C-alpha positions in Angstrom: -56.2 101.0 -87.6 -56.9 103.9 -85.9 -55.1 105.7 -83.3 -57.5 105.3 -80.4 -57.7 101.5 -80.7 -53.9 101.1 -80.8 -53.7 103.3 -78.0 -56.2 101.4 -75.8 -53.9 98.2 -77.1 -50.9 99.9 -75.5 -52.7 101.1 -72.4 -53.7 97.1 -71.7 -50.1 95.9 -72.5 -48.9 98.0 -69.8 -51.2 96.8 -67.3 -50.6 93.5 -68.0 -46.7 93.9 -67.5 -47.7 95.8 -64.1 -49.9 93.7 -62.6 -47.4 90.9 -61.0 -45.5 94.0 -59.1 -48.8 95.2 -58.1 -49.9 91.7 -56.8 -46.8 92.1 -54.3 -47.4 95.4 -52.8 -48.4 94.6 -49.4 -52.0 95.2 -48.7 -52.8 97.1 -45.7 -53.9 94.1 -43.8 -50.9 92.3 -44.7 -48.8 95.5 -43.0 -51.2 95.7 -40.1 -50.4 92.0 -39.5 -46.9 92.3 -39.2 -45.3 93.0 -36.0 -44.2 96.6 -35.8 -42.2 97.3 -32.2 -38.9 95.7 -32.8 -37.6 97.2 -29.5 -36.1 94.4 -26.9 -39.7 94.9 -25.2 -41.9 94.8 -28.0 -39.8 91.6 -29.2 -40.2 90.2 -25.3 -43.8 90.6 -25.7 -44.2 89.2 -29.1 -42.2 86.1 -27.9 -43.2 82.5 -27.4 -43.7 81.5 -23.9 -40.6 79.2 -23.1 -38.6 82.1 -24.7 -40.1 84.6 -22.5 -39.3 82.2 -19.3 -35.9 82.0 -20.7 -35.4 85.6 -20.9 -36.9 86.5 -17.6 -34.6 83.9 -16.1 -31.4 85.3 -17.6 -32.2 88.4 -16.5 -33.0 87.5 -12.7 -29.7 85.8 -12.9 -27.9 88.8 -13.9 -29.6 90.7 -10.9 -28.3 87.8 -8.7 -24.9 88.4 -10.2 -24.8 92.1 -9.3 -26.3 91.6 -6.2 -23.6 89.2 -4.8 -21.0 91.2 -6.4 -21.9 94.4 -4.4 -22.1 92.7 -1.3 -18.9 90.7 -1.7 -16.9 93.5 -2.7 -18.1 95.6 0.3 -17.2 92.9 2.4 -13.7 92.0 1.1 -12.8 95.8 0.9 -13.9 96.3 4.7 -12.1 92.7 5.5 -8.9 94.0 3.6 -8.9 97.5 5.5 -9.0 95.8 8.7 -6.5 93.6 8.3 -4.1 95.9 7.4 -4.6 97.9 10.5 -4.3 94.7 12.4 -0.9 93.7 10.6 0.5 97.4 11.4 -0.3 97.0 14.9 0.7 93.1 15.2 4.3 94.2 13.5 4.6 97.3 16.2 4.1 95.3 19.1 6.8 93.7 21.5 4.5 91.4 23.3 0.9 89.6 22.3 -0.5 91.5 25.3 0.8 95.1 24.0 -1.9 94.6 21.1 -5.4 96.0 21.8 -8.5 94.6 21.0 -9.2 97.9 18.9 -5.8 97.5 17.0 -6.4 93.9 16.2 -9.7 94.5 14.9 -8.9 92.5 11.7 -7.0 90.1 13.4 -9.1 89.9 16.9 -9.8 85.9 16.4 -6.3 85.1 16.1 -4.9 86.9 18.9 -8.0 85.6 21.1 -7.1 82.1 19.9 -3.4 82.4 20.5 -4.2 83.5 24.1 -6.6 80.8 24.6 -4.0 78.6 23.7 -1.5 79.7 26.1 -3.7 79.6 28.7 -4.8 76.2 28.3 -1.1 75.4 28.3 0.4 77.1 30.9 1.3 73.9 32.5 3.2 72.5 29.7 6.6 72.2 30.5 7.7 72.4 26.3 7.5 75.8 24.6 7.5 74.0 20.9 4.4 72.0 21.7 2.5 75.2 22.8 3.9 76.8 19.0 2.6 73.9 17.5 -0.4 73.9 19.0 -1.2 78.0 18.5 -0.1 77.3 14.6 -2.6 74.7 14.4 -5.7 77.0 15.5 -4.5 79.9 13.5 -4.2 77.5 10.5 -7.9 76.7 10.8 -8.9 79.9 11.5 -7.6 81.0 8.3 -9.0 78.4 6.7 -12.5 79.3 7.9 -12.0 82.9 6.8 -11.4 81.8 3.3 -14.3 79.7 3.1 -16.5 82.6 4.6 -15.1 85.2 1.6 -15.3 82.8 -1.1 -19.6 81.9 -0.1 -21.7 82.8 -2.6 -19.0 83.4 -5.4 -19.8 80.0 -6.5 -23.4 80.7 -7.9 -21.2 83.4 -10.1 -19.1 80.8 -11.6 -22.2 78.8 -12.4 -24.3 81.8 -14.2 -21.3 82.6 -16.3 -20.9 78.9 -17.4 -24.4 78.1 -18.1 -25.9 81.2 -19.2 -24.9 81.4 -22.8 -26.5 77.8 -22.9 -29.6 78.8 -21.6 -29.8 81.7 -24.2 -28.9 79.4 -26.8 -31.8 76.8 -25.9 -33.9 80.2 -26.2 -33.1 81.0 -29.5 -33.2 77.4 -30.6 -36.8 77.1 -29.5 -37.3 81.0 -31.1 -36.1 79.8 -34.4 -37.8 76.4 -34.4 -41.4 78.5 -34.1 -40.1 80.7 -36.8 -39.9 77.5 -39.2 -43.1 76.3 -38.4 -44.7 79.9 -38.9 -43.0 79.8 -42.2 -44.5 76.2 -43.1 -47.9 77.5 -41.7 -48.0 80.6 -44.0 -46.6 78.9 -47.2 -44.5 82.2 -47.7 -40.6 82.9 -47.3 -41.2 86.6 -47.2 -38.3 88.1 -45.0 -40.6 90.7 -43.4 -42.6 87.5 -41.9 -39.6 85.8 -40.5 -37.6 88.6 -39.4 -39.3 89.5 -35.9 -39.1 85.7 -35.2 -35.6 85.1 -35.5 -34.7 88.8 -34.0 -36.9 87.6 -30.8 -34.9 84.1 -30.9 -31.7 86.2 -30.8 -32.6 88.4 -28.0 -32.3 85.3 -25.8 -29.0 84.8 -26.7 -28.0 88.3 -26.2 -29.6 88.1 -22.6 -27.5 85.1 -21.9 -24.6 87.0 -22.8 -25.3 89.9 -20.8 -26.1 87.7 -18.1 -22.6 85.7 -18.4 -19.9 88.0 -19.2 -20.3 90.3 -16.4 -20.8 87.3 -14.0 -17.4 85.8 -15.4 -15.3 89.2 -14.7 -17.0 89.5 -11.2 -15.9 85.7 -10.4 -12.1 86.6 -11.3 -12.3 89.5 -9.4 -13.7 88.5 -6.5 -11.0 85.3 -6.6 -7.8 87.6 -6.8 -9.3 89.9 -3.9 -10.1 86.7 -1.5 -6.8 85.2 -2.4 -4.8 88.7 -1.3 -7.1 88.7 1.5 -5.9 84.8 2.2 -2.3 86.2 1.7 -3.0 89.2 4.8 -4.5 86.3 6.7 -1.4 84.4 6.7 0.9 87.5 7.4 -1.2 87.9 10.6 -0.9 84.5 11.7 2.8 84.6 11.3 3.0 88.3 13.1 0.6 86.5 16.0 2.7 83.3 16.2 6.1 85.4 16.0 4.7 87.2 19.1 3.5 84.0 21.0 7.2 82.7 20.6 8.9 86.1 22.0 6.7 85.8 24.9 7.7 81.8 25.3 11.2 82.4 25.0 11.1 85.4 27.3 9.2 83.2 29.9 11.9 80.7 29.6 14.8 82.9 30.3 16.3 82.9 33.8 15.3 85.5 36.1 18.8 87.0 36.0 19.3 87.0 32.2 15.8 88.5 32.1 17.0 91.4 34.3 20.1 91.8 32.0 18.0 92.1 29.1 16.0 94.5 30.4 18.7 96.8 31.3 
């Protein structure tokens, strides 16, 4: 056998051996058919409509959480600062009439409630009954202030509890669609499967992004609200002490009152 036919046989064998490898190389049409943009925005655009709705809902929930956080933080910080000034003014006063409206800014409602009850009970014979009625008014005002401060924070708790499950629903739906696409394409090529799975997992990531800050915000606001309630209780106690002091002074005989003044 001459050398030329032998070389042709060797070249033919090499081509036959490399043919399977060439068959697995993706064609330009196949590469163009695959989604190239795997950024968060690109994955959102390529996602299923249900997964898109889940992502939009989670983003909206995150915006709501931050809005509530900013609004309640400003409200609580301002209320606590006013209450601290009011507590100092009540502690320095000798009588309920010594506390001006400006000084009792944070506790103005408490002072007004005490003065209203004293006016209504001016002809009451027993001071103990007056103190009980004043304490009852102050207790109701404290409860109302606490309800006002926690208003809206329940939404944070709901978002923190449900957002991960909503994101998980979007992930499950997206993975189901990926498996359906695999069955239709009759291929298990990772380049075809990976984009759909990544889009599905993006929903879970958004769920965690919405839930984790909401839980942290809710816990912080709960602690701040508890601190404000303690301040409100201190102010109520200070007002009640002033009321008790004024009632005891009114009950003193004139001679003893002059002696005490001297």
